[in-house]
N, C-alpha and C positions, 0 to 999 in steps of 0.2 A: 195601329188599329183605331186609336182615338181620333187621329187626324182623318181617317177614312170615314168614320161615323159623322164627324163634324162636316165634312164635305158633302156627304149624302143629305144631311139635314139642310144645308145651305143650298144644295142643288134643287131640292124640293121647293124651298122658298123662292128661289130664282125662277124656276119653271112656272110657278103659279103667278109670280109678279109679271113675268114676260107675257103670259097669256091673258091675265085678267086685270093687271095693274092694281092688284090687291093681294095681300097675304093674310090668310085667316089667323086669328088669334091663337088657335090651337098649335100652329107651328111656331109663332114668335113667342107668345107667352108660355106655351108649353115647353119650348126649348130653353127659355130663360129659367123657368121653374125647375126643370131637370138640372140645368147647370148650377143653379143656386143650391139645390138639394145636395148635389155632389160636392160642391164647395164646402157646405156646412158639415156634411157627414165625414168627408175625407180630410179636410183641411187644405186641400189643393184644388186648383182648377182642373177641368177635364184633361187639359194637356200637361198637367203636372206642375204648374207654377204655384208658388205659395198663395194662400188665400188673400193675403194683403195685396199682392200683385193683381189678383182678380178684382179686388175692390177699387184699386186705382184705375184699372182698365175700364171698369164700369163708369167711373167718373169722367174719364177721358172720352169714352164713347158718347156720353151725354153732352159733354162739352162740344164735341164735333157735330152732333146731330140736332140738339135742341134749337140752336140759332136758325138752322135751315128749316126746321119745323115751324118756328115762330114767324119766319118770313114766307111761309107756305111754299117753300122749295122742296121740302121733303114731307113724306107722309108719316103718320104715327107708326105704321108698320116698320118703316125704315129705322125709326128711333128704337123700337122694341127689338128689331133684328140685330142692330149693332150692340145694344145693351146685353142681349143674350150671348152674342158672340164674345163680348168682353168678359162675361162671367165664366165662359168656358176656356178662355185663353189667357192672355196677359196684355200689358200695355204695348209691348213691341209688336205683337200680332195685330192688335187693333190699329195702331199707327200704320203699319205696313199694309194692312188691308184697306184702310181708308185712302192711303196714297195710291195703292194699286188700282182701287176702284176709280179714282179720279183719272188716272192715266188711261185705264181701259175705256172710260166714258169718252174722253177726248179722242182716243184712237177710233172708237166706234163712230163718233160724229164725223170724223174725217173719211173713214173707209166705207161706211154704210151706204152712201148714195151709189157707190160703184158695185158693191157686193150684193145689195138688196135685189137688184134686177136679175142677177144670175141664180138666186136661190129658188128652190122649188115652191110652187104655189102652196102646197101643204105646210111646208115649214114656215112660210111667210104668214099663213093663217094662224099657226100656233104661236108665232112670235109677233103678233099684230102690233103690240105696243112698243116694239123695238124699231118700227118703221122710221126711216130717216125724216119723213115729213112730220113726224110727231116729236121732233128733237127737243122741244121745250118740255115735254112730258114723259121723258124716258124713265122706265122703272129702274130702281136703284139696286135691287137684290142681284140681278145678273152680273152687274159690275162688281158687287161685293164678292161674289163667288170667284170671279177672275182675280180680284185683288188678293183674296185668301190663298188661291193657288199660287200666285206669284210670290206671296209672302212665305209660303211653305217651301217653295223652290229656293228662295233667297236664304232662308235660315238653315236649310239642310244640305 
């Protein structure tokens, strides 16, 4: 059940990022605040890892995302998204999600020029920022969602 709730939250973030290339703070900071509150109240992350693992995952997420933010390759919402995900999971999930997001991003860059032409106009409108011609400005959250799904599949 916890995995499902986490996927729903991340799907909302991914949908907003794909449509607007922006994720509201209510989703990122709100998700992070809820994950931190759960961590402090229960002594475990949302997925059941020890609190210390959640803390290490948080530092790992910042280590992965802050350099990208400093080089203007990632937005602030991406940093907050990964930090919130880290507080809710553990280091292995963060690492798996980040690797899966990278693989999904490369896969999309290779496949999108062929697939994009066959997608319906309505879907292309909703996923405007995923267009292949905008490859330098791809939203990160949809790939994080795919990365987390791949990580869940790998660990289960």
